[in-house]
Backbone as a ProteinNet text record, in pm:
[ID]
protein_1_A
[PRIMARY]
MTGYQVVVGKIRGASQAAGRVVEGLRGAGCPAAVPTGDLGMPGSRAALAMARVKHVLVSRQAGFEARLDTHAGNMAKAADLYSAQDATAAADITVPVPGPVKAG
[TERTIARY]
12446.2	12372.7	12260.3	12128.3	12006.9	11963.6	11934.4	11818.7	11710.2	11709.2	11638.1	11634.1	11776.2	11767.6	11718.3	11630	11557.7	11404.1	11441.6	11287.5	11218.1	11363.5	11402.5	11348.7	11450.4	11421.1	11278.9	11203.5	11032.3	10972	11017.3	11006.4	10962.3	11162.8	11153.2	11095.5	11086.7	11006.3	10920	10812.9	10677.8	10632.1	10726.3	10715.4	10732	10811.1	10863.9	10758.5	10702.8	10604.5	10416.1	10398.8	10300.6	10323.7	10444.7	10488	10443.9	10461.5	10497.2	10292.5	10213.8	10076.8	9988.1	10112.2	10023.4	10049.8	10165.8	10210.7	10125.3	10093.7	10020.6	9875.2	9827.9	9681.7	9674.8	9824	9762.4	9795.4	9873.2	9956.9	9814.6	9687.3	9581.5	9506.6	9455.3	9355.2	9224.5	9157.9	9049.9	8948.6	8937.7	8832.7	8833.6	8976.7	8983.5	8905.8	8891	8794	8665.4	8665.3	8453.6	8445.9	8315	8298.7	8255.1	8268.9	8161.6	8076.7	8045.7	7911.5	7798.6	7704	7570	7534.5	7670	7676.1	7607.8	7583.8	7456.5	7347.2	7305.9	7172	7123.3	7169.6	7121.3	7037.3	7021.7	6932.1	6905.6	6982.4	6923.7	6911.5	6874	6964.2	7067.1	7106.8	7220.5	7363.2	7349.9	7475.4	7495.4	7397.8	7392.8	7395.3	7384.6	7455.9	7584.1	7619.3	7766.6	7836.8	7780.6	7877.2	7903.2	7803.5	7797.1	7917.8	7901.1	8045.3	8152	8158.6	8313.2	8326.5	8222.4	8254.1	8343.4	8253.6	8292	8412.7	8468.6	8635.9	8685.9	8675.2	8786.3	8811.7	8683.9	8712.5	8803.7	8714	8826.8	8905.5	8951.7	9080.9	9165.4	9146.5	9221.8	9242.6	9134.8	9182.7	9225.5	9235.1	9306.8	9496.4	9510.9	9604.5	9701.7	9635.1	9593.5	9690.3	9595	9612.4	9734.7	9754.9	9925.3	10019.6	9977.7	10121.8	10146.9	10111	10067.3	10101	10065.5	10074	10242	10291.6	10431.5	10556.3	10531.6	10584.8	10626	10449	10517.8	10600.4	10592.3	10697.4	10794	10819.7	10947.2	11050.1	10978.7	11015.7	11018.9	10932.4	10947.9	11107.8	11111	11267.2	11345.9	11380.4	11449.4	11457.9	11399.5	11344.6	11405.8	11379.3	11508.3	11603.4	11656.4	11757.8	11880.2	11808.7	11880.2	11933.6	11795.7	11841	11809.7	11941.7	11951.2	11933.5	11987.3	11971.2	11805.5	11796.7	11648	11568.4	11558.6	11481.9	11497.1	11641.9	11626.5	11554.2	11546.3	11516.8	11402.9	11300.9	11125.1	11155.4	11191.4	11141	11151.5	11226	11296.8	11212.7	11174.7	11069	11166	11144.9	11194.4	11150.9	11325.9	11287.1	11266.7	11150.6	11166.5	11181	11234.6	11391.5	11248.3	11314.7	11310.7	11242.2	11058	11009.6	11054.6	11103.7	11157.3	11043	11032.5	10888.8	10897.2	10844.1	10852.9	10741.7
10828.1	10773.6	10786.9	10845.7	10930	10858	10701.5	10615.2	10565.5	10558.4	10547.5	10361.3	10342	10199.4	10085.8	10189.9	10110.1	10136	10168.4	10171.8	10086.6	10069.6	9941.1	9782.7	9766.9	9704.1	9642.7	9793.2	9754.6	9688.4	9704.9	9675.2	9497.9	9465.5	9350.2	9324.5	9346.3	9294.3	9255.3	9337.4	9332.1	9211.7	9197.2	9097.7	9000	8968.4	8872.3	8795.4	8889.8	8810.1	8826.1	8886	8822	8688.4	8671.9	8505.9	8429.5	8501.4	8355.7	8385.1	8448.5	8462	8348.2	8368.9	8282.8	8102.6	8078.2	7994.2	7914.9	8017	7942.9	7970	8024.2	8051.3	7841.8	7793.9	7724.2	7580.9	7563.7	7461.1	7477.8	7586.5	7555	7458.4	7428.6	7397.5	7364.3	7538.8	7547	7432.7	7503.6	7407.7	7250.6	7250.5	7023.5	6963.1	7112	7108.7	7049.3	7147.6	7103.3	6975.4	6941.1	6750.4	6799.7	6674.2	6607.8	6568.4	6476.5	6348.4	6438.9	6323.6	6329	6385.2	6375	6456.2	6343.4	6213.9	6176.9	6195.8	6277.9	6323.6	6316.8	6207.1	6205.6	6287.6	6327	6479.9	6558.1	6586.4	6688.8	6869	6932	7059.5	7105.1	7040.7	7061.1	7076.4	6925.3	6864	6962.9	6979.5	7079	7189.4	7295.5	7419.1	7385	7269.7	7255	7268.7	7174.6	7136.5	7263.3	7372.6	7596.6	7583.4	7605.4	7655.4	7610.6	7483	7391.7	7520.6	7504.3	7541.4	7705.6	7795.5	7965	7960.6	7859.1	7870.7	7881.8	7765.2	7689.7	7813.4	7849.4	7998.8	8103.8	8166.3	8252.7	8228.8	8067.2	8083.9	8083.7	8040	8097.6	8196.4	8285.9	8501.2	8523	8493.9	8516.6	8512.6	8346.9	8350.8	8368.2	8423	8491.9	8639.6	8692.2	8826.8	8886.2	8754.7	8813	8751.9	8667.2	8592.9	8738.2	8793.3	8908.3	9084.7	9048	9174.4	9128.1	9010.5	8931.1	8997	8965.4	9004.8	9156.9	9173	9352.8	9402.6	9351	9452.8	9443.1	9290.5	9276.1	9302.5	9347.9	9412.5	9588.3	9628.6	9779.6	9792.3	9696.5	9703.1	9693.5	9565.1	9580.5	9697.2	9794	9845.7	9965.7	10026.5	10092.1	10057.3	9959.5	9863.3	9932.7	9920.5	9927.3	10071.1	10153.8	10298.7	10420.4	10410.2	10447.1	10614.6	10658.9	10815	10866.1	10796.5	10786.4	10738	10629.4	10665.4	10665.9	10766.7	10880.6	11009.5	11023.9	11111.4	11165.2	11001.9	10970.1	11050.4	11007.1	10973.3	11087.7	11192.9	11319.9	11446.7	11478.1	11579.7	11756.2	11784.2	11908	11995.2	12148.5	12221.8	12335.7	12416.6	12519.7	12669.1	12729.1	12834.1	12927.1	13093	13153.6	13250.4	13300.9	13316.3	13460	13486.9	13658.4	13740.9	13834.1	13979.4	13967	13981.5	14061	14134.2
8570.3	8512	8562.4	8467.1	8575.1	8635.9	8665.9	8772.4	8712.9	8598.4	8499.9	8472.7	8490.5	8539	8570.6	8743	8840.4	8803.3	8723.5	8612.5	8521.4	8424.6	8373.9	8436.3	8568.9	8663.7	8720.2	8755.1	8772.1	8700.7	8556.8	8430.3	8408.4	8389.8	8394.6	8496.6	8629.7	8752.1	8758.1	8668	8629.3	8508.5	8418.4	8307.5	8386.2	8452.6	8567	8632.2	8662.9	8791.7	8723.2	8567.7	8535	8449.8	8448.4	8376.9	8491.7	8584.5	8746.8	8758.6	8756.3	8787.1	8703.2	8551.6	8462.8	8476.5	8518.5	8539.6	8666.6	8759.9	8876.4	8794.6	8771.4	8662.6	8612.5	8578.3	8489.7	8562	8674	8748.5	8842.6	8876.1	8960.8	8954.5	8804.8	8725.8	8799.8	8780.1	8805.4	8779.7	8638.9	8586	8582.3	8618	8677.9	8749.6	8875.5	9040.4	8995.3	8916.7	8872.4	8832.4	8949.8	8884.6	8712.9	8706.3	8531.7	8576.3	8474.9	8468.6	8488.7	8578.6	8591.5	8747.5	8823.6	8932.2	9065.5	8987	9068.1	9013.2	8955	8874	8792.2	8728	8599.4	8572.3	8423.4	8403	8408.9	8588.2	8672.5	8589.1	8645.6	8598.2	8651.8	8809.4	8926	8817.1	8690.9	8643.5	8467.3	8465.7	8354.5	8384.5	8498.3	8538.2	8555.5	8598.2	8641.2	8523.2	8401.6	8311.8	8243.2	8295.8	8206.5	8327.1	8464.4	8514.6	8493.2	8425.5	8397.5	8239.2	8166	8008.3	8073	8120.2	8110.4	8249.3	8306.2	8396	8236	8235.5	8106.4	8009.6	7944.3	7847.7	7967.3	8026.6	8113.1	8132.1	8204.5	8264.5	8091	7989.2	7895.7	7885.2	7860.8	7871.3	7937.7	8042.5	8110.8	8111.7	8086.5	8061.8	7919	7831	7731.8	7730.5	7821.6	7844.1	7909.4	8101.4	8090.7	8015.2	7944.9	7854.6	7766.7	7709.7	7636.1	7692.3	7798.4	7989.8	7965.8	7963.7	8007.6	7874.5	7797.1	7659.8	7660.5	7672.8	7595.9	7699.3	7866.6	7921	7927.7	7889.3	7861.5	7749.4	7616.3	7457.7	7544.8	7591.4	7698.8	7750.8	7880.1	7917.1	7790.7	7755.9	7633	7561.4	7513.6	7414.6	7514.4	7630.6	7698.1	7769.4	7742.6	7800.3	7683.3	7548	7435.3	7420.2	7399.6	7335.8	7518.9	7553.3	7718.6	7683.1	7621.3	7581.8	7528.4	7484.9	7473.6	7570.3	7603.8	7743.9	7848.4	7865	8011.9	7918.5	7804.4	7773.5	7804.3	7755.2	7795	7898.1	8007.6	8180.7	8253	8149.2	8182.2	8185.5	8297.6	8301.1	8282	8159.1	8125.8	8274.6	8327.4	8432.4	8271	8337.3	8276.7	8344.1	8263.7	8265.7	8300.1	8335.7	8389	8309.3	8339.3	8206.8	8177.4	8022.8	8000.6	7982.7	8020.1	8010	7869.7	7800	7642	7631.6
[MASK]
++++++++++++++++++++++++++++++++++++++++++++++++++++++++++++++++++++++++++++++++++++++++++++++++++++++++

């Protein structure tokens, strides 16, 4: 064997790690930790600012989750493709060693 299976295993591991990060983000519930309502100061600018913070957190977290889900899926697909095409995968990651140069 050419040893590329280790690379495939690492690709698959990276995919799984990205999936765990996504699950961690979903489980953390950062936006849910931001208080809602008037914060005890009805009509205050602080309450409006906190609502904006919550909105930004929701949007950013959703974006991170979507990108990590896509990345995890792409990494898993790459590992599957390499595993399915042994010869092609080996050729893709093998650097040809140049032969002797002939004087012309």
